[in-house]
C-alpha positions in Angstrom: -70.4 9.5 215.3 -68.8 6.6 213.5 -65.0 6.8 213.6 -63.9 4.2 211.1 -64.9 2.9 207.6 -63.6 0.7 204.9 -63.2 1.7 201.3 -63.8 -1.1 198.8 -63.7 -1.4 195.0 -64.5 -4.1 192.4 -61.4 -5.0 190.5 -59.9 -7.8 188.3 -62.9 -7.5 186.0 -61.1 -7.8 182.7 -61.0 -11.1 180.7 -58.2 -12.5 178.5 -56.9 -9.6 176.4 -59.7 -7.3 177.4 -58.9 -4.8 180.2 -61.6 -3.2 182.4 -60.9 -0.7 185.1 -57.7 1.0 186.3 -56.9 -1.6 189.0 -53.3 -0.6 189.6 -54.4 3.0 190.3 -57.5 2.4 192.4 -55.8 -0.2 194.6 -53.6 2.6 196.0 -56.6 4.4 197.5 -58.8 1.7 198.9 -58.5 -0.7 201.9 -60.3 -3.7 200.5 -60.9 -5.1 197.0 -63.5 -7.4 195.5 -61.9 -9.7 192.9 -63.9 -11.2 190.1 -63.7 -15.0 190.3 -64.0 -15.9 186.6 -67.7 -16.1 186.0 -68.9 -12.6 185.3 -65.4 -11.5 184.6 -61.8 -12.4 185.4 -59.7 -15.4 184.5 -56.8 -17.3 186.2 -54.0 -15.0 185.1 -56.0 -11.8 186.0 -56.9 -13.3 189.4 -53.3 -14.2 190.3 -52.0 -10.8 189.1 -54.6 -8.9 191.1 -54.2 -10.9 194.3 -50.4 -10.2 194.0 -51.0 -6.5 193.6 -53.4 -6.4 196.6 -50.9 -8.1 198.8 -48.1 -5.8 197.7 -50.3 -2.8 198.6 -51.4 -4.2 201.9 -55.0 -4.2 200.7 -57.4 -6.9 202.0 -58.6 -9.4 199.4 -62.3 -10.3 198.9 -64.1 -12.6 196.6 -66.6 -11.1 194.1 -68.7 -14.1 192.9 -71.2 -13.5 190.1 -73.6 -15.4 187.9 -72.0 -17.4 185.0 -72.6 -14.6 182.5 -69.6 -13.2 180.8 -71.6 -11.8 177.9 -73.9 -9.8 180.2 -71.1 -9.0 182.8 -73.2 -10.7 185.5 -75.9 -7.9 185.4 -78.6 -10.1 183.9 -80.9 -11.9 186.2 -80.6 -15.7 186.0 -83.3 -18.0 187.3 -81.0 -20.1 189.5 -82.1 -22.5 192.3 -80.9 -22.0 195.9 -78.8 -25.1 195.6 -77.1 -23.7 192.4 -76.5 -20.5 194.3 -74.7 -22.3 197.0 -72.6 -24.3 194.6 -71.7 -21.1 192.6 -70.5 -19.5 195.8 -68.3 -22.4 196.9 -66.8 -22.9 193.4 -65.8 -19.2 193.0 -64.7 -18.7 196.6 -62.6 -21.8 196.3 -60.9 -20.6 193.2 -59.9 -17.3 194.6 -58.9 -18.8 198.0 -56.3 -20.9 196.2 -54.7 -17.9 194.5 -54.8 -16.0 197.9 -53.1 -19.0 199.6 -50.4 -19.1 196.9 -49.5 -15.5 197.9 -49.7 -16.1 201.7 -53.1 -14.4 202.0 -56.6 -15.3 203.2 -59.9 -14.2 201.9 -61.2 -11.4 204.1 -64.7 -11.1 202.7 -67.2 -12.1 200.1 -69.3 -9.5 198.1 -71.6 -10.8 195.5 -71.6 -9.2 192.1 -74.3 -7.5 190.0 -77.6 -9.4 189.6 -76.5 -12.1 192.1 -75.9 -9.3 194.7 -79.2 -7.6 194.1 -81.3 -10.8 194.1 -79.7 -12.3 197.3 -80.6 -9.0 199.1 -84.3 -9.6 198.7 -84.8 -13.3 198.0 -84.6 -15.2 201.3 -84.2 -18.7 199.8 -81.3 -17.6 197.7 -79.7 -15.7 200.5 -79.9 -18.7 202.9 -77.9 -20.9 200.5 -75.3 -18.1 199.8 -74.8 -17.9 203.5 -74.5 -21.6 203.8 -71.9 -21.7 201.1 -69.7 -19.2 202.9 -70.1 -21.0 206.3 -69.2 -24.3 204.7 -66.0 -22.9 203.3 -64.8 -20.6 206.1 -66.8 -19.4 209.0 -64.4 -16.5 209.5 -65.0 -14.8 206.2 -66.9 -11.5 206.4 -70.0 -11.0 204.3 -70.1 -7.6 202.6 -73.7 -6.8 201.7 -76.1 -4.0 201.0 -76.9 -2.0 204.1 -80.1 -3.0 205.7 -80.7 -6.0 203.3 -82.3 -9.3 204.2 -79.0 -11.2 203.6 -77.1 -8.9 205.9 -79.5 -9.4 208.7 -79.8 -13.1 208.2 -76.1 -13.7 208.0 -75.6 -12.0 211.3 -78.3 -14.3 212.8 -76.4 -17.3 211.5 -73.1 -16.3 213.0 -71.2 -14.6 210.1 -69.5 -11.3 210.6 -71.2 -8.8 208.4 -70.1 -5.5 206.9 -72.9 -3.3 205.6 -72.1 -1.5 202.4 -73.1 1.8 201.0 -72.4 3.3 197.5 -70.6 6.5 196.8 -72.1 7.0 193.3 -75.5 5.3 193.4 -79.0 6.5 194.1 -81.3 4.7 196.7 -84.9 3.7 196.7 -87.0 4.5 199.8 -86.7 0.8 200.9 -82.9 1.0 200.9 -82.3 -0.9 197.6 -80.4 0.7 194.8 -82.1 2.5 192.0 -81.9 0.3 188.8 -79.2 1.3 186.4 -81.8 1.3 183.7 -83.5 4.4 185.3 -82.3 8.0 185.0 -80.5 9.3 188.0 -79.4 5.9 189.1 -75.7 6.9 189.0 -74.5 10.1 190.7 -72.0 11.9 188.5 -71.4 15.0 190.5 -68.5 14.1 192.8 -69.3 17.0 195.3 -72.9 15.7 195.7 -71.6 12.1 196.2 -69.0 13.2 198.7 -71.5 15.0 200.9 -73.9 12.0 200.7 -71.1 9.7 201.8 -70.0 11.9 204.7 -73.6 12.0 206.0 -74.0 8.2 205.6 -70.9 7.6 207.7 -71.3 10.3 210.3 -75.1 10.4 210.7 -76.3 7.0 209.3 -78.7 8.7 206.9 -79.2 9.3 203.1 -81.8 11.0 201.0 -83.6 8.5 198.7 -84.6 9.2 195.1 -88.2 10.1 196.1 -86.9 12.7 198.6 -87.5 10.7 201.7 -84.7 10.3 204.3 -83.7 6.7 205.2 -81.4 5.2 207.8 -78.3 3.4 206.6 -75.3 1.7 208.1 -71.9 2.4 206.5 -69.2 -0.1 207.4 -67.8 0.0 203.9 -68.1 2.4 201.0 -68.0 1.0 197.5 -66.1 3.2 195.0 -65.5 2.6 191.4 -62.3 3.2 189.5 -63.0 2.4 185.9 -61.8 5.6 184.4 -59.2 8.3 185.3 -61.9 10.6 186.7 -63.3 7.9 188.9 -59.8 7.1 190.3 -59.5 10.8 191.3 -62.9 10.5 192.9 -61.7 7.6 195.0 -58.7 9.6 196.2 -60.8 12.7 197.0 -63.3 10.6 199.0 -60.5 9.1 201.1 -59.0 12.6 201.7 -62.4 14.0 202.7 -63.1 11.2 205.1 -59.7 11.6 206.8 -60.2 15.4 207.1 -63.5 14.7 209.0 -61.5 12.6 211.5 -62.7 9.3 210.1 -60.2 6.5 210.0 -60.1 4.5 206.8 -59.2 0.8 207.5 -59.8 -2.6 206.0 -62.8 -4.6 207.5 -60.5 -7.1 209.3 -59.1 -4.3 211.3 -62.3 -3.3 213.0 -64.9 -6.0 212.6 
């Protein structure tokens, strides 16, 4: 039985006058946050405001680098070279690191966003350069990556600390990848079903895939979304359920 897990959420994903997500509410219930770094979402003012809120709530700060795709919110696949991927990583990580330093904080982890995240999980040449970019900036940063993915395994081999991530509200394929959002059933809307799946992932290391097969999974961190009032309540309920099962909810830096 695993006795500790991190709760993470993607925040700071507005842009200019556009607001996305209920950051001030969700930050009260999680232990780590993934901040957009200005490419798929976010801007300097949002980045600074969100870092400040995370520090005030004693929540660990992570970078959430994406593809340079504001129009598509970073969810469209871009044909980038490995060297471009490394440069994108360094650029965005550097930007958020400066805001963190300005508020007396350090970056705890990196979690890629959207299409960047999904591609680096399965494309070795891209994963290698993403890992290189992190190592070149700060060898102590944790990589937060999809449980069982290539990039998670390879980052460990290359000396990075790795946290393996599972999703509270997403369906899985039999190979451990996430079901495409374009397909029906990709997002789980029933909070009771999601909570039971999460508890089993944390306590037993297993989840039922979309085809009915049972797959093994490692849950160091649970991704939860807080982009509407119902979702924020879902985050709160997940945390309460984990604690009621005797599971400690802590930031990654406290147990990795």
